[in-house]
N, C-alpha and C positions, 0 to 999 in steps of 0.2 A: 511628810515633807521630802524625805530622802527619795521615795518612790516618784514623787512629782518632779524632783530635780532630775532624775534619770530619764524620765519621759521627755523633759524639755531638752536635755542634751541630745537625745536621739532625734528630736525634731529639727534641731538647728542645721545639721548637714542636709536634710531634705529641703529646707527652705532655701539654703544657699544654692542647691542644685536647681531649684525652680527659678532663682533670680534672673539668670540670663534670659530664660524664656519669657519672663514677665517684661524685661526691658526690651527684648526684641519685638514683643507684641505691640509696643508703642511706636516702633520705628516708622511704619508706613504713615502714621498720623504726623509724626515729626517731619518726615520728608515732604509730605503734602503741604504742611504749614510753611516749611522753608521755601518750597517751590512757589506757593501763593505769594509769599512776601517778595521773592525775587521777581515774579511777574509784575506785581504792583510797582516795585521800584523801577524796573526796566521800562514799563509803560510811562511812568512819570518822567523818566529821562528822555524818552522819545518825544513826548509831548513838549517838554521844555526845549529840546534841540530844534524843534520845528516852530518855535516861537509861540507856544501855547499861551504864555502869559499876556501876549498882545491881542489874542482873539477877542477879548471883551471890549477892546477899543475899536474894533472894525465895525463900520456902519454899512458899507456896501462892498461887494466883491463881484467884479465883472470878469468874465473869461469866455473863451471860445474853445470848445471841445471838438477835436478832430480825430477821426480814425482813418488810417490809410493802409492799403495792402498792394504791393507790387506797383506802387506809384499811382494807384487809383484811390480817390477819396470815397470812403464808404459811409461816413457819417460826419455831420457838421452841425453843431448846435451852439448858439450864442446865448449866454446867460447874463442877466443884469439882476443880481441877487441883492435885494435890500434886506440886509441882515437885521437891522433895527426894526423894520416894519414886518418882517417875517413873510416876505413875498419874493417871488422870482419871476422875472419877465423872460420867457423862453422863446427863442426864435429858431425854428428848424423846419426843413422841408416845406418852405413857403407858408408856414403857420406862425402865428404869434399868440402866446397865451400868458396871461398874468395869473400866477398860481398863489393862492393863500396856503402857505406851508403848514399852518396850524390846523387848517380844515381843508384837506385835499378835495378837489372837486370830484364829482361822480360822473360827469359827462366824458365821452370818449377822448376828446382832445385834452381835456383837463387831466385825466388820468395819465395820458401819454406824456404830457409836459411835466407832471409830477415825477413820473418814472425817469424822465431825462435828468431832472434835477438830482434825484436820488443817486443815480448811477454816476453822472458826470462829476458831481461835487465830491463823491466818495473817492474817485480816482485822483482828484486833486488834493483832498484833505484827509485821507484816512489816518495818517499819523497824528493828526490833531484831534481825532475822535476816539482814540484808544481808551480814554477815561470816561467816555459817555455812559450814562445810565443804561443798563441792559447789556453791556459788553462784558463777556466772561473771558478772563485771561488765564493762560497757562504757559509757564516757562518750560521750554523744551531743550535747553542746553545749547551747546555749540554745534553748528553744522556749516558746511561750505555752500556758497553760492557763487557761481562763476569762478571757482577756485580760491575764493576768499573766505577765511573762517569768520563766521558771524554768530551772534547770539540770536536765538529764535524765540518768538513769542506767538502763541496761537490765540486767535480771536474767534470766539463763537458768540451767539446772541440769544438772549432770553426774550423771545417773542417781540423783537423790535425790527423795524425795517420791512421792506417789501418781500425779502427772501430770508427769513430768520434762520433757515436751516443751513445757510452758507457758512463756511469757515475759511479763515485765512491764516497762513503761517508766514509771519514777517521775519525777514532776514535783516538783522540790524548790525551796523558797523560798531564794533566794540569801543572805538575811540570817539567817533563823532556822534554816535547814537542816532544817526539818520538811517532810514530804511533803504537798503540797497536793492531788495527784491521781495517778492512775496509769491507764495503758492495760493492759488484760489481753488478751493475745494467745494464745488457745488454738491457733490456726492462723495460718499466714503471712498469709492473706487475711481474717482476722477480728480486729477491734479493738473492745473493749468498754471504755468510759471510766467511771471512778468517781472521785468526790471523796473527800478525807480532811478531815473537819471536826470542829469542836467538841472540840478537844484539852483534856484535863484531866490533872492530875497525881495519880497513885496510887502511893504508896510510892516516890517518886522516879522513876517511869516516866511519860513523856509519851505518852498514848494518845489516838488519835482515836476518839471515841465515836459518830460517825455518818458514813455514806457514802451518796451518791446514785449509784446504779449501775444503768445500763441500765433506767431507769424504775422502779426499786425503791429503797426506803429500807432500808439495813442499819444497825441501831443496837445499842448495847450498854447494858445496864442492870446494876445491882447488882454493879459492879466492885469487888472487894476484893483488895488485895495485903497478904499477911502476910509480914513480913520476919523473919529470924532474928538480926539484929544488935541 
């Protein structure tokens, strides 16, 4: 018994010496869990700040998407999105196409109209889609955008959308939880910065109506939200 007791006493200092290393080995996991929880919390706050709780009440969303550079109009697309029916009537470049969003068409014009809806609606509504299925969230701490300290949230995608390899880094106002800007990262070594400006309220949704993006102005006109309540 005495010999066993001596062996135990010799083992205790060794175990104590190993304890910090054992605790430190769990820190990356703990930090990852904390970051994941922060990302989910921030995404929820962004969704709420933009009126996410009102989205379920929206039956139709009409808007016009415009891109300008040096005073010249580069793109102009009108959308009459029937949210309840899952369709979008797209009018651009002299064409008009009614797209079934649940089963995108395979003809050339149909594909082009569906791509217009995907791109244009995301520029309008990205903050309301941070909680969508397939969106992966990562909290990246405080960073400055246009000289203003912001919380940052990275969005990547699990095989959803037309360009699932794209990533976005959202710069979020710590007080209002509205997106002030984002970095668009189509490739690991490519960063394109865009602002989110001129927020207005439409049917309970907070929507940015203008972006300054890579030397171009993206703006929205004739926004109309029809609710069913």
